[in-house]
C-alpha positions in Angstrom: -37.8 -22.6 -76.6 -35.4 -20.2 -78.1 -36.3 -19.6 -82.0 -34.4 -17.8 -84.5 -35.2 -17.5 -88.5 -33.0 -16.0 -90.9 -34.2 -14.5 -94.7 -31.7 -16.2 -97.3 -31.3 -15.4 -100.7 -29.3 -17.6 -103.3 -26.8 -15.5 -105.1 -25.7 -18.5 -107.2 -27.7 -22.0 -108.5 -28.1 -24.2 -105.9 -27.8 -28.0 -107.2 -29.3 -29.4 -103.9 -31.6 -32.4 -104.4 -32.7 -35.4 -102.6 -33.1 -39.2 -103.8 -33.8 -37.6 -107.3 -30.6 -35.8 -108.0 -32.7 -34.1 -111.1 -35.4 -32.4 -108.7 -34.4 -29.6 -106.8 -35.1 -29.0 -102.9 -33.9 -27.7 -100.2 -33.1 -30.5 -97.4 -32.9 -29.9 -94.0 -30.6 -32.8 -93.4 -28.4 -30.8 -96.1 -28.6 -27.5 -93.7 -27.7 -30.0 -90.2 -25.0 -31.2 -92.0 -23.1 -27.9 -93.1 -23.7 -26.8 -89.6 -22.3 -29.8 -88.0 -18.9 -28.7 -90.6 -18.7 -25.0 -89.5 -19.2 -26.5 -85.7 -16.3 -28.8 -86.3 -14.5 -26.0 -88.3 -14.7 -23.8 -85.8 -13.2 -25.8 -82.5 -16.0 -27.6 -81.6 -15.7 -30.9 -79.8 -16.9 -34.4 -80.9 -18.7 -34.5 -77.5 -20.0 -31.2 -77.8 -21.2 -31.6 -81.3 -23.1 -34.8 -80.2 -25.0 -32.7 -77.6 -26.2 -30.2 -79.9 -26.5 -31.9 -83.2 -27.4 -35.7 -81.5 -25.3 -39.0 -82.2 -26.4 -42.6 -83.2 -24.2 -45.8 -83.0 -22.6 -46.5 -79.4 -23.3 -42.9 -78.5 -27.1 -42.0 -79.0 -28.1 -39.1 -78.4 -31.4 -36.6 -79.1 -30.6 -33.4 -81.1 -30.7 -30.4 -79.2 -32.0 -27.7 -82.4 -34.7 -28.7 -85.2 -34.1 -27.2 -88.4 -36.8 -25.9 -90.7 -37.1 -24.8 -94.0 -40.1 -22.1 -95.0 -41.2 -20.0 -96.9 -39.7 -21.3 -99.8 -40.2 -18.8 -103.1 -38.3 -20.2 -106.5 -37.4 -16.6 -108.7 -38.1 -17.0 -112.7 -34.2 -16.6 -113.4 -32.3 -19.2 -115.0 -28.5 -20.4 -115.3 -28.0 -20.3 -119.1 -24.2 -21.0 -119.9 -23.3 -21.8 -123.4 -22.6 -25.5 -123.9 -18.8 -25.7 -123.5 -16.7 -28.3 -124.5 -13.1 -29.3 -122.8 -10.9 -26.6 -122.7 -13.5 -23.7 -123.3 -13.2 -21.1 -120.8 -16.0 -22.1 -118.0 -15.7 -26.1 -119.2 -14.1 -26.8 -116.0 -16.4 -25.4 -113.3 -19.6 -26.8 -115.1 -18.1 -30.2 -115.9 -19.5 -32.1 -113.3 -22.6 -30.4 -113.0 -23.5 -30.9 -117.7 -21.4 -34.8 -117.4 -23.7 -37.6 -118.1 -24.1 -40.2 -115.3 -24.6 -44.0 -115.8 -28.0 -43.3 -117.3 -26.9 -40.6 -119.4 -28.6 -38.0 -117.5 -26.9 -34.7 -116.4 -27.7 -32.4 -113.8 -27.2 -29.2 -115.7 -28.9 -29.9 -119.3 -32.0 -31.6 -120.7 -30.4 -31.8 -124.0 -26.5 -30.9 -124.6 -26.0 -29.8 -128.4 -22.8 -31.5 -130.1 -21.2 -27.8 -131.0 -20.5 -24.9 -128.7 -23.9 -23.4 -128.7 -26.8 -22.7 -126.1 -28.3 -26.0 -124.9 -31.4 -26.7 -123.2 -31.1 -26.1 -119.7 -33.0 -28.9 -117.3 -35.4 -26.7 -115.5 -36.6 -28.0 -111.9 -32.6 -29.3 -111.5 -31.9 -26.4 -109.8 -32.9 -23.6 -107.9 -32.3 -20.6 -109.6 -30.2 -17.6 -108.3 -32.9 -14.7 -106.3 -34.7 -17.8 -104.8 -35.2 -17.2 -101.3 -36.3 -19.3 -98.2 -36.5 -18.6 -94.3 -34.3 -20.8 -92.1 -35.6 -21.2 -89.1 -33.6 -23.1 -86.0 -35.4 -23.6 -82.7 -33.4 -24.2 -79.7 -35.5 -27.4 -78.5 -33.4 -28.2 -75.4 -30.7 -25.7 -73.4 -27.3 -25.7 -75.6 -24.4 -26.2 -73.1 -22.9 -23.6 -71.5 -19.4 -24.6 -72.3 -20.5 -25.2 -76.1 -22.7 -21.8 -76.6 -19.9 -19.7 -77.6 -18.3 -22.3 -80.5 -22.3 -23.0 -81.6 -23.0 -19.2 -81.7 -19.7 -18.8 -84.2 -20.4 -21.9 -86.3 -24.1 -20.3 -86.9 -22.8 -16.6 -87.9 -20.0 -18.5 -89.9 -22.4 -20.7 -91.7 -24.8 -17.6 -92.5 -22.5 -15.3 -93.7 -19.9 -18.2 -95.7 -22.0 -21.1 -95.8 -23.4 -23.3 -99.1 -25.3 -25.9 -99.6 -25.9 -28.3 -102.5 -23.6 -30.4 -104.8 -20.6 -28.2 -106.0 -21.4 -26.0 -103.4 -17.7 -25.6 -102.5 -17.0 -24.2 -105.6 -19.6 -21.3 -105.6 -22.6 -23.0 -106.4 -25.8 -22.8 -103.4 -24.1 -19.6 -101.9 -26.5 -17.3 -100.6 -26.6 -13.7 -98.8 -28.3 -13.5 -95.6 -30.3 -10.4 -95.5 -29.8 -9.4 -92.4 -26.3 -9.5 -92.8 -25.4 -7.6 -95.8 -22.4 -5.5 -94.9 -19.8 -3.2 -95.9 -16.8 -5.3 -97.2 -14.5 -4.0 -94.4 -17.6 -5.4 -92.1 -17.5 -8.5 -93.9 -14.0 -9.1 -93.5 -14.3 -8.1 -90.0 -17.0 -10.8 -89.6 -14.4 -13.6 -91.0 -11.6 -12.2 -88.7 -12.3 -14.8 -85.8 -12.1 -17.8 -88.3 -8.3 -16.5 -89.0 -7.5 -16.0 -85.3 -8.3 -19.6 -84.4 -5.5 -21.6 -83.5 -5.6 -24.1 -86.3 -6.8 -21.3 -88.6 -8.4 -20.8 -91.9 -6.6 -19.1 -94.6 -8.0 -16.5 -97.2 -7.7 -14.7 -100.0 -10.5 -11.9 -101.5 -10.9 -11.3 -105.2 -11.3 -8.2 -107.4 -15.0 -6.5 -107.4 -17.7 -7.5 -109.6 -21.0 -7.4 -110.6 -22.5 -10.1 -111.3 -22.7 -14.0 -110.2 -21.5 -15.0 -113.8 -18.3 -12.9 -113.2 -18.1 -14.5 -109.9 -18.1 -18.1 -111.1 -16.0 -17.3 -114.1 -13.2 -16.1 -111.8 -13.8 -18.9 -110.0 -13.2 -21.2 -113.1 -9.6 -18.8 -113.5 -8.5 -19.7 -110.4 -9.0 -23.5 -110.6 -7.7 -23.9 -113.8 -4.5 -25.2 -114.5 -2.1 -23.3 -116.3 0.5 -25.8 -118.0 2.9 -23.4 -119.3 3.6 -21.5 -116.0 2.9 -24.4 -113.7 0.3 -22.1 -111.7 -3.3 -22.4 -110.8 -5.0 -24.3 -107.5 -4.5 -27.9 -109.6 -0.8 -27.5 -109.4 -0.7 -26.4 -105.9 -3.1 -29.3 -104.7 -2.8 -31.4 -107.7 -6.2 -33.1 -108.5 -6.3 -36.7 -107.4 -6.3 -39.6 -109.5 -6.8 -43.0 -108.4 -3.0 -43.5 -107.6 -2.5 -40.0 -105.9 -3.5 -39.3 -102.6 -5.7 -36.9 -101.9 -5.4 -33.2 -101.6 -6.9 -30.1 -99.6 -9.1 -29.9 -103.0 -10.6 -33.3 -102.0 -11.5 -35.9 -104.2 -13.8 -38.9 -105.4 -12.4 -42.4 -106.5 -14.4 -45.7 -106.5 -12.7 -46.2 -103.3 -12.2 -42.9 -101.5 -14.4 -39.6 -101.2 -12.9 -36.4 -99.5 -14.8 -33.2 -99.6 -12.6 -30.4 -100.7 -11.4 -28.0 -97.3 -10.8 -25.0 -100.2 -13.9 -23.6 -100.2 -15.0 -20.8 -103.4 -17.6 -18.4 -102.2 -19.1 -15.2 -103.8 -21.0 -13.2 -101.1 -22.7 -9.5 -101.6 -21.8 -6.6 -99.9 -22.5 -2.7 -99.7 -20.6 0.0 -101.3 -20.8 3.6 -99.7 -23.1 4.5 -101.9 -25.6 1.9 -101.0 -25.3 -0.2 -104.0 -25.2 -4.3 -103.7 -21.5 -5.8 -105.3 -19.9 -9.1 -105.0 -16.6 -10.7 -104.2 -15.1 -14.1 -104.4 -13.9 -15.2 -101.0 -11.7 -18.3 -101.4 -10.6 -19.9 -97.9 -9.3 -23.4 -97.1 -10.7 -24.8 -93.4 -8.2 -26.3 -91.0 -6.2 -29.6 -91.4 -8.3 -31.5 -88.6 -11.0 -31.1 -91.0 -9.2 -33.4 -93.6 -8.6 -37.0 -94.1 -5.9 -38.7 -92.3 -4.5 -39.8 -95.6 -4.1 -36.4 -96.9 -0.8 -34.8 -97.8 0.9 -32.7 -95.1 1.8 -30.0 -95.2 -0.7 -28.9 -97.6 -0.6 -25.2 -96.5 3.1 -25.0 -97.8 1.9 -23.5 -101.3 -0.1 -20.2 -100.9 -3.5 -19.8 -102.3 -2.0 -17.0 -104.0 -1.7 -17.1 -107.9 
């Protein structure tokens, strides 16, 4: 049995949880779900996916891999954004974390102030950045030879560019694989096989930054719509309302839920001097990952501002 272990460090807060959304935990099922997403994204067939990850229903199959989360170490860091009123810089990226649910329980705030001041952050509801864990992937059955190349690419892509948890497509729950911190050029080279796929990814890279908070602000600025100029991803891919069709940015209504195909991924890289800096990668997965109701061609508008 082949067992691989990878050391992962969160570089942005992770809002990953189980049945109770206010208690943070790293779940093997979340990791497996994202691994399946990456396997489809890099060209794996449904039959191959079932042979590797298992299946239920009419096509019951046992999984060929086992995923374990071990050696979890929580840092003492905290995500401490200012309380933001609608329209304030940063309010868009944090809105769904801070918005009260039907039970009036915010994922982000233990207590929200009525004015623009720091609120009381709900400790224990998210995993702080700089927290670490070990991901163990064991191949308990041989991976079919026809699926091996796609499987290996999916694993590497997941480790380098994946993320987990609530709002993970918007930058939260991003990590660094300690064994894979490279230079910026090496990181771009690692992404190139995805761009070379027949039904390919599209991507853009931001300017450098020194902190995860700065990168989160970059995500805010790219998402936020500028009504005066008509620019911003919310204009390129309009946010869905109940009467609108879903878009590549995804949607969530009472009748339809579609995950975003556009992902905002902060990552760390080494400079020539050996320092660690951060950049933002914005990429969009292949068309076949999107729901059939997605309006095409959604790629007709560049990711560029």
